[in-house]
C-alpha positions in Angstrom: -31.4 12.0 14.2 -32.3 11.0 10.8 -30.6 7.7 9.3 -28.0 9.5 7.3 -27.9 13.0 9.3 -25.1 11.2 11.7 -22.9 11.2 8.6 -23.4 15.2 8.0 -23.9 17.1 11.1 -20.9 18.6 12.8 -21.2 20.5 16.1 -18.7 20.6 19.1 -20.0 18.4 21.9 -22.5 16.5 20.0 -22.3 13.4 21.9 -22.5 15.2 25.3 -25.5 17.5 24.2 -27.3 14.3 23.2 -26.5 12.4 26.3 -28.0 15.7 28.4 -31.0 16.2 26.4 -32.3 12.7 26.5 -32.1 13.5 30.3 -29.2 12.7 32.5 -29.9 11.8 36.2 -27.9 11.0 39.2 -28.5 7.3 38.3 -26.7 7.7 35.4 -23.8 9.6 36.9 -23.3 6.9 39.2 -23.1 4.4 36.0 -20.7 6.8 34.5 -18.6 7.0 37.3 -18.1 3.2 37.7 -17.7 2.7 33.9 -15.1 5.6 34.1 -13.2 4.0 37.2 -13.1 0.8 35.2 -11.9 1.6 32.1 -9.4 4.1 33.7 -7.4 1.6 35.5 -7.5 -0.7 32.4 -6.0 2.4 30.6 -3.1 3.2 32.9 -0.4 0.1 31.7 -1.9 0.3 28.3 -1.1 3.7 27.8 2.2 3.5 29.1 3.1 0.2 27.1 1.9 2.0 23.8 4.1 5.2 24.6 7.2 2.8 25.3 6.4 1.1 21.6 6.1 4.5 20.0 9.5 5.2 20.9 9.1 7.6 24.0 9.0 7.4 27.8 6.0 6.1 29.4 4.4 9.1 31.1 3.8 10.6 27.8 1.3 8.0 27.1 -0.5 8.8 30.3 -0.4 12.5 29.4 -2.2 11.7 26.2 -4.9 9.6 27.8 -5.1 12.6 30.2 -5.5 15.3 28.2 -6.5 14.4 24.8 -9.0 11.8 26.2 -11.0 14.4 28.2 -10.9 16.8 25.3 -12.2 14.6 22.6 -14.7 13.3 25.3 -15.9 16.9 26.0 -16.3 17.7 22.0 -16.9 14.2 20.4 -19.7 13.0 18.6 -19.6 9.3 20.2 -20.9 8.8 23.6 -19.2 5.6 24.7 -15.5 6.3 22.7 -12.4 6.1 25.0 -9.7 8.1 23.4 -5.9 8.1 23.9 -2.7 6.1 22.4 -3.4 3.1 20.3 -1.6 0.3 19.1 -2.7 1.3 15.3 -0.1 4.3 15.7 2.8 2.4 16.5 4.0 1.6 13.2 4.0 5.5 12.3 4.7 7.1 15.3 8.2 5.0 16.4 10.0 5.9 13.0 9.1 9.3 13.8 10.2 9.6 17.5 13.7 7.3 16.2 14.3 10.3 13.8 13.1 13.4 15.6 12.8 12.8 19.1 9.7 13.3 21.3 9.8 17.0 19.7 9.2 15.7 16.2 6.5 13.4 17.3 4.3 15.9 19.0 5.0 18.3 16.1 3.6 15.7 13.5 0.8 15.2 16.0 -0.2 18.9 16.1 -0.3 18.8 12.3 -2.3 15.7 12.1 -4.6 17.1 14.5 -5.0 20.5 11.9 -5.8 17.9 9.1 -8.3 16.2 11.4 -10.3 19.4 12.0 -9.8 20.3 8.2 -11.6 17.0 7.5 -14.6 17.5 9.9 -15.4 20.8 8.5 -15.2 19.4 4.7 -17.6 16.8 6.1 -15.5 13.9 5.0 -16.8 12.0 7.7 -19.0 10.1 5.7 -16.3 8.7 3.5 -15.7 6.2 6.2 -18.7 4.2 3.9 -16.2 3.7 1.1 -13.4 2.1 2.9 -13.6 -1.8 2.1 -13.2 -4.2 4.9 -10.6 -6.0 3.3 -8.7 -2.9 3.1 -8.8 -2.1 6.8 -8.4 -5.8 7.9 -5.3 -5.8 5.7 -3.4 -2.7 7.3 -4.6 -3.6 10.9 -3.1 -7.3 10.4 0.1 -5.4 8.8 0.4 -3.2 11.7 -0.2 -6.3 14.3 2.9 -8.0 12.7 4.9 -4.9 12.9 4.1 -4.4 16.6 5.0 -7.7 17.6 8.1 -8.0 15.8 8.9 -4.7 17.5 8.3 -6.4 21.0 10.7 -9.5 20.5 13.6 -7.6 22.2 12.2 -6.7 25.2 10.5 -9.8 25.3 13.5 -11.9 25.2 15.8 -9.4 27.1 17.7 -9.1 24.2 19.9 -5.7 23.9 19.4 -3.8 20.4 20.7 -0.2 20.6 19.8 0.5 16.9 16.6 -1.2 15.4 16.6 -0.8 11.4 13.8 0.9 9.9 12.7 -1.5 7.6 11.0 -5.2 8.4 13.2 -7.3 6.7 16.8 -5.8 8.2 14.5 -5.6 11.7 14.0 -9.6 11.3 17.8 -10.0 10.5 18.7 -7.6 13.3 17.0 -9.7 15.8 18.1 -13.2 14.2 21.5 -12.1 15.2 21.2 -11.5 18.6 19.2 -14.3 19.6 22.2 -15.9 21.6 21.8 -12.6 23.9 18.4 -14.0 25.2 18.1 -13.2 28.9 16.4 -16.2 30.6 15.0 -14.1 33.5 13.4 -11.6 30.8 12.0 -14.4 28.9 10.7 -16.4 31.8 8.4 -12.8 32.9 7.2 -12.6 29.6 6.2 -16.2 29.1 4.5 -16.3 32.4 2.9 -12.7 31.6 1.4 -14.0 28.3 0.2 -17.2 29.7 -1.6 -15.5 32.6 -3.4 -13.2 30.0 -4.0 -16.2 28.0 -5.4 -18.5 31.0 -7.2 -15.4 32.8 -10.3 -14.9 30.6 -11.2 -18.7 31.2 -11.6 -18.3 34.8 -14.7 -16.4 34.1 -13.4 -13.2 35.8 -14.6 -9.6 34.9 -11.2 -8.3 35.9 -9.3 -7.4 32.7 -6.3 -10.1 32.2 -3.7 -7.8 31.9 -4.1 -6.2 35.3 -3.6 -9.1 37.4 -0.7 -10.4 34.9 1.2 -7.2 35.3 0.4 -7.4 39.0 2.0 -10.8 39.4 5.0 -9.9 36.7 6.0 -7.3 39.3 6.1 -9.9 42.0 8.1 -12.0 40.1 10.5 -9.3 38.7 10.9 -8.3 42.9 11.8 -11.8 43.8 14.1 -12.3 41.0 16.2 -9.3 41.9 16.5 -10.7 45.3 18.1 -13.6 43.5 20.5 -11.5 41.9 18.7 -11.8 38.4 17.8 -8.4 36.9 15.1 -8.2 35.0 14.7 -4.4 32.9 11.9 -2.7 34.7 9.8 0.9 33.7 12.2 2.3 36.6 15.5 1.1 35.3 14.7 2.0 31.7 13.3 5.3 32.3 14.4 8.4 34.2 12.9 12.2 34.9 14.5 15.2 36.1 14.1 16.5 39.7 14.0 20.1 40.6 16.8 19.9 41.9 18.5 18.5 38.5 19.0 15.1 39.6 17.7 11.8 38.0 14.9 9.9 39.5 13.6 6.5 38.0 10.4 5.7 36.4 7.7 8.2 35.6 7.7 12.1 37.3 4.8 12.1 39.6 3.6 15.6 38.8 1.0 17.1 36.1 2.4 17.9 32.5 3.5 21.3 32.3 2.6 23.4 28.9 5.6 23.9 26.6 6.0 24.6 23.2 6.6 20.9 21.3 9.4 22.2 19.0 11.4 23.0 22.1 11.4 19.6 23.6 14.1 17.1 23.0 14.7 15.8 19.5 16.5 12.5 18.8 19.9 14.1 19.8 18.5 15.1 23.1 18.5 18.8 22.4 15.5 21.2 21.4 14.4 20.3 17.6 13.7 23.8 16.8 10.9 24.6 14.0 11.7 25.3 10.5 9.7 25.0 7.2 11.6 22.0 6.2 11.0 20.1 9.5 7.3 20.7 8.6 7.9 19.4 5.1 9.7 16.8 6.2 6.8 15.7 8.7 4.1 16.5 6.5 3.5 13.1 5.1 3.7 11.0 8.4 1.1 13.9 9.7 -1.2 13.0 6.7 -0.6 9.5 7.8 -1.6 10.0 11.4 -4.6 11.8 10.4 -5.9 9.3 7.8 -5.2 6.4 10.5 -7.1 8.6 13.0 -9.9 9.3 11.1 -10.5 5.5 10.0 -9.7 4.3 13.6 -12.2 6.8 15.1 -14.7 6.1 13.1 -14.6 2.7 13.1 -14.4 2.7 16.7 -18.1 4.9 16.5 -19.7 2.6 14.2 -18.9 -0.7 16.3 -20.2 1.2 19.3 -23.3 1.9 17.6 -23.9 -1.7 16.8 -23.5 -2.3 20.5 -25.7 0.3 21.9 -28.1 1.4 19.3 -27.2 5.0 19.2 -25.7 7.0 16.2 -22.4 8.9 16.6 -22.0 12.2 14.7 -19.1 11.3 12.0 -17.8 15.1 11.5 -18.3 15.8 15.2 -16.1 13.0 16.0 -13.5 14.1 13.6 -13.7 17.8 14.8 -12.8 16.3 18.6 -10.2 14.2 17.7 -8.5 17.2 15.9 -8.7 19.3 18.7 -7.4 16.4 21.0 -4.3 15.8 18.8 -3.9 20.2 18.5 -4.1 20.9 22.1 -2.6 17.8 24.1 1.2 18.0 22.6 1.6 21.4 24.1 1.6 19.4 27.5 3.7 16.5 26.2 0.5 13.9 24.8 1.1 12.2 21.9 -0.9 11.1 18.8 -4.6 10.0 20.3 -7.5 8.6 18.7 -10.6 6.3 19.9 -9.6 3.0 21.1 -12.1 0.1 20.3 -11.0 -2.5 23.0 -11.2 0.2 25.9 -14.4 2.0 24.2 -15.8 -1.5 24.1 -15.4 -1.9 27.9 -16.6 1.6 28.7 -19.8 0.7 27.4 -20.0 -2.9 29.2 -19.2 -1.5 32.1 -22.2 0.7 31.8 -21.4 4.0 30.5 -24.2 6.2 29.8 -22.5 9.2 28.3 -19.1 11.1 27.3 -19.0 11.9 31.5 -17.5 8.2 31.9 -14.6 8.9 29.5 -14.0 12.1 31.5 -13.9 10.1 34.8 -11.5 8.0 32.9 -9.0 10.8 32.3 -9.4 11.5 36.2 -8.4 8.1 37.1 -5.4 8.8 34.7 -4.5 12.0 36.7 -4.6 10.5 40.1 -2.5 7.4 38.9 0.1 10.0 37.9 0.0 11.8 41.0 -0.4 8.7 43.5 0.8 5.7 41.5 4.4 7.1 39.8 6.5 5.1 42.3 4.6 1.7 42.0 4.4 1.7 38.3 8.3 2.1 38.2 8.1 -2.0 39.1 6.6 -2.9 36.1 8.6 -5.6 33.8 9.5 -4.1 30.3 9.2 -7.9 29.5 5.8 -8.1 31.1 5.2 -4.8 28.9 6.0 -6.6 25.4 4.1 -9.5 26.2 1.0 -6.9 26.9 1.5 -5.3 23.7 1.8 -8.5 22.0 -1.9 -9.6 23.0 -2.8 -6.0 22.1 -1.3 -6.8 18.4 -3.4 -10.1 18.3 -6.5 -8.6 19.4 -6.0 -5.7 16.4 -4.8 -7.9 13.9 -8.4 -9.5 14.1 -7.0 -12.7 12.8 -10.5 -14.6 13.1 -12.4 -12.1 10.7 -9.0 -12.4 8.3 -9.2 -15.9 8.2 -12.5 -15.9 7.4 -12.3 -13.5 4.9 -9.6 -15.4 3.0 -12.0 -18.4 3.2 -15.2 -17.2 1.9 -14.7 -14.1 0.1 -14.2 -13.3 -3.6 -10.6 -13.5 -5.4 -10.7 -9.9 -5.5 -10.9 -8.9 -1.8 -8.7 -11.7 -0.7 -5.9 -9.6 -3.3 -6.7 -6.6 -1.6 -6.3 -7.9 1.7 -3.2 -9.5 1.3 -1.8 -6.5 -0.5 -2.5 -4.3 2.1 -1.0 -6.4 4.3 1.9 -7.2 2.5 2.5 -2.9 2.1 2.0 -2.4 5.7 4.5 -4.8 6.9 7.3 -4.0 4.3 6.9 -0.7 3.1 4.5 1.9 4.6 1.0 2.2 5.9 -0.2 4.9 3.8 0.8 3.4 0.9 -0.9 0.2 1.7 -4.3 2.2 2.5 -3.8 4.2 -0.6 -3.2 1.0 -3.1 -5.4 -0.9 -1.4 -8.4 1.4 -2.1 -7.0 2.0 -5.6 -6.9 -1.6 -6.2 -10.2 -2.4 -4.5 -11.8 0.2 -6.6 -10.2 -1.2 -9.9 -11.5 -4.6 -9.0 -14.8 -3.3 -8.1 -15.3 -1.4 -11.5 -14.1 -4.7 -13.5 -16.7 -6.6 -11.8 -19.2 -4.1 -12.1 -18.8 -3.5 -16.2 -18.4 -7.4 -16.4 -21.9 -7.4 -15.4 -23.0 -4.7 -18.0 -24.3 -7.1 -21.4 -26.1 -6.8 -24.1 -29.4 -9.2 -24.6 -30.8 -9.6 -28.4 -34.9 -9.4 -27.2 -36.1 -8.7 -30.8 -38.2 -12.2 -30.5 -38.7 -11.6 -26.7 -42.8 -11.2 -26.4 -42.1 -10.2 -22.7 -40.6 -6.8 -24.0 -41.6 -6.7 -27.6 -45.3 -6.4 -27.9 -45.7 -5.0 -31.5 -44.4 -6.6 -34.2 -41.1 -4.7 -35.7 -40.0 -4.2 -39.3 -38.1 -6.8 -41.2 -34.3 -6.4 -40.6 -34.6 -4.1 -37.3 -32.8 -5.3 -34.6 -33.8 -4.9 -31.0 -31.4 -5.0 -28.0 -31.6 -4.3 -24.5 -28.2 -3.3 -22.3 -28.5 -4.4 -18.7 -26.1 -2.5 -16.1 -24.6 1.0 -16.1 -23.0 2.3 -19.2 -19.9 3.6 -17.6 -16.5 4.0 -19.0 -15.2 0.6 -18.2 -17.9 -1.3 -19.8 -18.8 1.3 -22.6 -16.5 0.6 -25.2 -16.9 -3.4 -24.9 -20.6 -2.8 -25.1 -20.6 -0.6 -28.3 -18.1 -3.0 -30.0 -20.4 -5.8 -29.4 -22.9 -3.8 -30.8 -21.4 -2.6 -34.0 -20.4 -6.3 -34.2 -24.2 -7.0 -34.9 -25.1 -4.2 -37.4 -23.8 -5.8 -40.5 -27.0 -7.1 -42.4 -29.3 -5.0 -40.6 -31.6 -2.1 -41.5 -32.1 -0.7 -37.8 -31.2 -0.8 -34.1 -33.4 0.1 -31.3 -31.7 0.2 -28.0 -33.8 -0.6 -24.8 -32.1 0.9 -21.8 -34.4 0.5 -19.0 -32.3 -1.8 -17.4 -29.2 0.7 -17.5 -29.5 3.2 -14.6 -26.1 5.1 -15.0 -24.1 7.0 -17.7 -21.1 8.9 -17.7 -18.7 10.8 -20.0 -17.2 7.3 -21.2 -20.8 6.1 -21.9 -21.7 9.3 -23.7 -18.7 9.0 -26.0 -19.4 5.6 -26.7 -23.1 6.2 -27.7 -21.9 9.1 -30.4 -19.1 6.6 -31.8 -22.1 4.0 -32.1 -24.5 6.7 -33.7 -21.8 7.6 -35.9 -20.9 3.8 -37.2 -24.7 3.5 -37.7 -24.8 6.7 -39.9 -21.9 5.4 -41.6 -23.3 2.2 -42.9 -26.7 3.6 -43.1 -28.5 2.0 -40.4 -31.4 3.8 -38.3 -31.0 3.7 -34.8 -33.1 4.4 -32.0 -33.0 4.4 -27.8 -35.7 3.6 -25.6 -36.7 4.0 -21.8 -33.8 5.9 -20.9 -33.8 6.2 -16.7 -33.6 9.3 -14.8 -29.6 9.6 -14.2 -28.9 8.9 -17.9 -31.4 11.4 -19.0 -30.3 14.0 -16.9 -26.5 13.1 -18.3 -27.8 13.3 -21.9 -29.6 16.7 -21.1 -26.7 18.2 -19.6 -24.4 17.6 -22.4 -27.0 18.1 -25.0 -24.5 20.4 -27.4 -22.6 16.8 -27.9 -25.7 14.3 -27.5 -28.1 16.2 -29.7 -28.2 13.3 -32.1 -28.9 11.0 -29.2 -31.6 12.8 -27.6 -33.5 13.2 -30.8 -33.3 9.5 -31.5 -34.7 8.7 -27.9 -38.2 7.5 -26.9 -40.1 7.4 -23.8 -40.9 3.4 -24.4 -39.7 0.7 -26.6 -43.4 0.6 -28.0 -42.7 4.1 -29.4 -39.3 3.4 -30.9 -41.0 0.6 -32.5 -43.6 2.4 -34.1 -41.4 5.1 -35.1 -39.4 2.6 -37.2 -42.7 1.1 -38.8 -43.5 4.6 -39.9 -40.0 5.2 -41.6 -40.7 1.7 -42.8 -43.9 2.9 -44.6 -42.8 6.0 -45.6 -39.5 4.2 -47.2 -42.0 2.0 -49.3 -44.2 4.5 -50.2 -41.1 6.2 -52.1 
């Protein structure tokens, strides 16, 4: 692929085709098998924990990793991406699940999938380049804070039946329940957290959360023998057996097809489908799609840097859309590429998307064979795991570095996005962050555009100009944010002179605002009987003038190819004037 083709291409299964086109041997399959098993084992507890954090039963996270993970791997544009539930979505999905239940969450995911497919066919993958790092660090940091706060109740064993929607209200509610801290649950959570912090320092290649959760299960069993009950997946969640009885934990069988709106809403009854419901879910679906696009493409960019390969941005958007369109019919919630799991996949030796498909097979086997074992995982341990996930996704070291070393404008954008994500809404945060970043960028670029007097500068002026003629050059783009100021400065320099020559070799951009400002300057000079000339237009500004020739005929007729030509014309005019 050419340098930028990956931003414009679109074909289903791009990554798989590329891997096979490079030659796929038996040794590659073995490497994919090892990587897929590795990341599959890692993904099992993460998928469950993220489903719980999103407000639904843990099996729906496994269904997501199983179905969406396989579909996206088969149809995607990034070789090493592993897709499934991710922490970034928790702040969007949890309120939906609270208000509309599982059915609303699945319907919003389908709508988001449709938006992602439309984005792919509109070739919007390239626009990932235009999202500043200060924006992504701001909203991911805000998401991490919200996730961590949501885990406090399970981490401490508090019983909070109705968690408020707004962040400040959440803090007030949590603080009012501090006297309800359960020491057994708190001890399990602290132990799990300690293991996850200490384990990486031992040099083991086994991911820290696996031994942490295994040991937490043992501690939970021991505590139960001592009469200290700690909430587990088995005690928190239940499913219906074929005979209508309830069983603890997650169902040990594969998901079945069902219309999402026939699944339970917040009141436990089928939600139904209506235009009003679709309208109510549309803003959330749009937020899911935007975040899914950003998350998956950022993941692909990170993997490109690690592997030296090139992803197809629009193909990846298409795959993410297809995964989110299909998985909800089988109970899968919103999915996107997970950076940590994808990086682990690559480091484990993955060669192609086959590794991600094997990861889904491992998830399938865990549902069928390990459902009973998974019921023993303590909820405080899952909360500790999610707190570590939140910390990792926050990229706190990067954020600290940005605050220490970046310009004030970047810091302002970062803090704005973080605050709006925490206190209001992630969509508002991203929108406000991008708008603010754009405005501050335009302000800084506009400040770089200036006017320099070069009348007596021999580096530019090689022919002595007529007396009382001023020659200036404009440096920087002549666009709406700078044009009026520049024209004002030029107008202020015209009193007492007979002519003005503007050298534009160092101004590479002209927009409608710049055109309007130039016409104002020409009118000002005509009114004050001052001759005006332009020289050395660059290609884009000249093209803009030509396109608007009906409005800029005066500017075109006063333009010259070089500064010397403009001066020569001024000398001729001066000679004619003297002859008269």
